[in-house]
Every structure is written in structure tokens, then in C-alpha cells.
C-alpha positions in Angstrom: 0.0 0.0 0.0 2.9 2.3 0.7 4.2 1.9 -2.9 0.7 2.7 -4.3 0.4 5.8 -2.1 3.9 6.9 -3.2 2.9 6.7 -6.9 -0.3 8.6 -6.2 1.6 11.4 -4.5 4.1 11.4 -7.4 1.3 11.7 -9.9 -0.3 14.5 -7.9 3.0 16.4 -7.6 3.7 16.0 -11.4 0.2 17.3 -12.3 0.5 20.2 -9.9 3.9 21.1 -11.3 2.6 20.8 -14.9 -0.3 23.2 -14.1 1.4 25.3 -11.5 0.2 28.6 -13.1 -3.4 27.4 -13.4 -4.1 25.5 -10.2 -3.7 25.7 -6.4 -2.1 23.0 -4.2 -5.5 21.8 -3.0 -7.0 21.4 -6.5 -5.4 18.0 -6.9 -5.4 15.5 -4.0 -4.2 11.9 -3.5 -7.0 9.8 -2.0 -6.5 7.8 1.2 -5.6 4.2 0.6 -8.6 1.9 0.6 -11.0 4.7 -0.2 -13.2 3.9 -3.2 -13.3 5.9 -6.4 -10.6 7.7 -8.3 -7.0 7.7 -6.8 -6.5 11.3 -7.8 -9.2 13.7 -6.7 -9.6 16.8 -8.9 -11.4 20.0 -8.1 -13.7 21.5 -10.7 -10.9 23.8 -11.9 -8.5 20.8 -12.2 -11.1 18.7 -13.9 -11.4 21.3 -16.7 -7.6 20.9 -17.4 -7.4 17.1 -16.7 -10.6 15.4 -17.9 -9.5 12.0 -16.8 -10.4 9.5 -14.0 -7.0 8.4 -12.8 -6.2 5.0 -11.3 -2.6 4.4 -10.0 -1.0 1.0 -9.6 2.5 0.3 -8.3 2.8 -3.4 -8.4 5.4 -6.0 -9.5 2.7 -8.2 -11.1 -0.1 -6.4 -12.7 -3.3 -7.7 -14.2 -3.8 -5.0 -16.8 -7.4 -6.0 -17.6 -8.4 -6.1 -13.9 -6.8 -2.7 -13.3 -8.5 -1.2 -16.5 -11.8 -2.5 -15.3 -11.3 -0.8 -12.0 -10.4 2.5 -13.7 -13.4 2.2 -15.9 -15.8 1.5 -13.0 -14.5 4.5 -11.1 -14.5 6.9 -14.1 -17.9 8.6 -13.4 -18.2 9.5 -17.1 -14.6 10.8 -17.5 -12.0 9.1 -19.6 -10.3 6.4 -17.5 -6.6 6.6 -17.2 -4.4 3.9 -15.7 -1.0 5.0 -14.5 1.3 2.1 -13.4 4.9 1.2 -12.6 6.9 -1.4 -10.7 10.1 -1.2 -8.7 13.0 0.4 -10.6 10.9 1.0 -13.7 9.5 4.0 -15.6 6.0 5.1 -15.1 3.5 4.3 -17.9 0.0 5.5 -18.8 -2.7 3.3 -20.5 -5.7 4.9 -22.2 -8.3 4.2 -24.8 -6.8 4.4 -28.3 -9.5 6.8 -29.4 -8.5 9.2 -26.7 -4.8 8.7 -27.6 -5.6 9.6 -31.3 -7.6 12.6 -30.2 -4.6 13.9 -28.2 -2.3 13.3 -31.2 -4.6 15.3 -33.5 -4.9 18.0 -30.9 -1.1 18.4 -30.6 -0.7 18.3 -34.4 -3.2 21.2 -34.7 -1.5 23.3 -32.0 
């Protein structure tokens, strides 16, 4: 559970750093371990910038399908996003391919 909490805090900190000019510290919070719902809680202001329901997993052996199912069930109508890693690895993000393609098109048109 400590590894999972550490990843949640890292994700929270990265998002706050990325949007430091648009958001306040309390706009993005890491949920308490064992609490149901999204792992990263977003204020309405943060949700406008980050339209995702974020699930974080820091596990050596990961059942990707089970984790995606959990992310989808906690998404509350937002695009589910699975962020995962294991010891001594990079952190990765999994999302629906349609959302990935939308982001590519958006960046191409910027």
C-alpha cells in the first residue's frame, strides 16, 4: 500500500507542477488508501484541465485487464486513465486508443 500511495503522490505532484500557473495545491489530492473511487481527486478547476479519472498502480505483477476494469468502474463519465509502474521502472499510462488519437490530433493542430 505504501508503494501505491507513493505513486499517487508522485502523480499528484507532477500534475501540480505541470499546471502550477493554473491550479492551487488543493486542486489535486491523492486519496487515502482503501478509499473507493478515483485515486487522484480533482477540483472542478483541475477537472477542466485534466478530464481523466486516474487510477494508480505500483505493483510488480499487474493484471492489466483487472486494473483497467477498476479504472473504468471509477471513471464517473470521465476518460479512465491507468498509471502504473513497478520497482525500478519507468511510469506508464494506459488509455483508450480513441483518446490517444484525439490527443495526437490536438497536438498536431496546436
